[in-house]
C-alpha positions in Angstrom: -11.7 -134.0 121.2 -13.5 -131.3 119.1 -11.5 -128.4 117.8 -12.5 -124.8 118.5 -13.9 -124.3 114.9 -16.4 -127.1 115.3 -17.4 -125.9 118.7 -17.9 -122.4 117.3 -20.1 -123.7 114.5 -22.2 -125.8 117.0 -22.6 -122.8 119.3 -23.7 -120.6 116.4 -26.2 -123.2 115.2 -27.6 -123.5 118.8 -28.0 -119.8 119.1 -29.7 -119.6 115.6 -32.1 -122.4 116.6 -32.9 -120.8 120.0 -33.5 -117.4 118.4 -35.9 -118.9 115.9 -37.9 -120.6 118.7 -38.2 -117.4 120.6 -39.3 -115.4 117.4 -41.8 -118.1 116.6 -43.4 -117.9 120.0 -44.0 -114.1 120.2 -47.6 -112.9 120.4 -49.0 -116.1 121.7 -48.2 -118.3 118.7 -45.8 -121.2 118.7 -44.9 -123.2 115.5 -42.9 -126.4 115.7 -41.8 -127.9 112.3 -42.2 -131.6 112.5 -41.5 -132.5 108.8 -40.1 -131.0 105.6 -39.9 -132.6 102.2 -39.6 -131.8 98.5 -42.8 -131.9 96.4 -43.4 -132.4 92.7 -43.4 -128.7 92.0 -39.8 -127.5 91.3 -38.5 -125.1 93.8 -41.1 -125.8 96.4 -41.3 -127.9 99.6 -43.9 -129.1 102.0 -43.4 -128.1 105.6 -45.6 -129.7 108.3 -45.9 -127.9 111.6 -47.7 -128.1 114.9 -49.1 -124.7 115.6 -50.5 -123.5 118.9 -52.2 -120.2 119.7 -52.4 -119.5 123.4 -55.6 -118.4 125.1 -56.0 -114.7 124.3 -53.0 -114.9 121.9 -52.6 -113.7 118.4 -50.6 -115.1 115.5 -49.8 -111.6 114.3 -50.4 -110.4 110.7 -48.2 -112.4 108.4 -47.8 -114.1 105.0 -46.3 -117.3 103.8 -44.3 -117.9 100.5 -46.8 -120.5 99.5 -50.2 -122.0 100.4 -51.2 -122.9 104.0 -53.5 -125.8 104.4 -54.4 -126.3 108.1 -56.6 -128.6 110.3 -57.8 -127.5 113.7 -57.2 -130.3 116.2 -58.3 -128.7 119.4 -59.9 -125.4 120.5 -61.0 -122.6 118.2 -59.7 -119.4 116.8 -60.9 -116.4 114.8 -59.3 -116.5 111.4 -58.7 -113.1 109.9 -57.8 -113.3 106.2 -57.4 -110.0 104.3 -60.3 -109.5 101.9 -62.6 -112.0 103.7 -64.9 -111.6 106.6 -63.6 -112.9 110.0 -64.6 -116.5 110.8 -64.3 -118.9 113.6 -62.6 -122.2 113.0 -62.9 -125.0 115.5 -61.7 -128.5 116.2 -62.5 -130.8 113.2 -62.5 -127.9 110.7 -59.8 -127.0 108.1 -58.9 -123.8 106.2 -56.7 -122.7 103.3 -54.8 -119.4 103.1 -53.4 -118.7 99.6 -49.8 -117.8 99.1 -48.8 -114.2 100.0 -52.2 -113.3 101.5 -52.0 -111.4 104.8 -53.7 -113.2 107.6 -53.9 -113.5 111.4 -55.5 -115.7 114.0 -56.8 -114.8 117.4 -57.7 -117.2 120.2 -60.5 -115.6 122.2 -61.0 -118.7 124.3 -59.6 -120.0 127.6 -57.8 -123.0 126.2 -55.1 -123.3 123.5 -56.0 -123.7 119.8 -53.9 -126.5 118.3 -53.6 -126.8 114.6 -51.6 -128.9 112.1 -50.4 -126.7 109.3 -49.1 -127.9 106.0 -47.3 -125.2 104.0 -46.3 -125.8 100.3 -43.8 -123.0 100.0 -40.8 -121.7 98.0 -37.6 -123.4 99.2 -35.1 -121.1 100.9 -37.6 -118.5 102.0 -38.7 -117.9 105.6 -41.8 -120.0 106.4 -43.6 -116.8 107.6 -42.9 -113.1 107.3 -44.6 -110.3 109.3 -47.0 -108.0 107.5 -48.1 -104.5 108.3 
């Protein structure tokens, strides 16, 4: 039988995971981490995620503590990277967002935009942070 300390730790972990899932899905974006591993650059890791932007949804202006390298599997989205003109990315295309650069994505279509994102980021930092 589990003691109350272990049950408390498991309950806290469950709440932390659930709150992260809710935060990741606000604004029409959901991000599901499917892999994480160290890379050859000290202090960095690669995070692989399935990303979906709902029809009419927005990712919200944000940054990453490292480079984002993404491939659009389905649908299309308008990619908004600060300092660059807006551009549409569609299934079969890829894009790169440099570390720390503010960006957003908007899905103006009627079907979800599904992307595989690879983030080479600083270990111990949040994968994404909101930007003004």
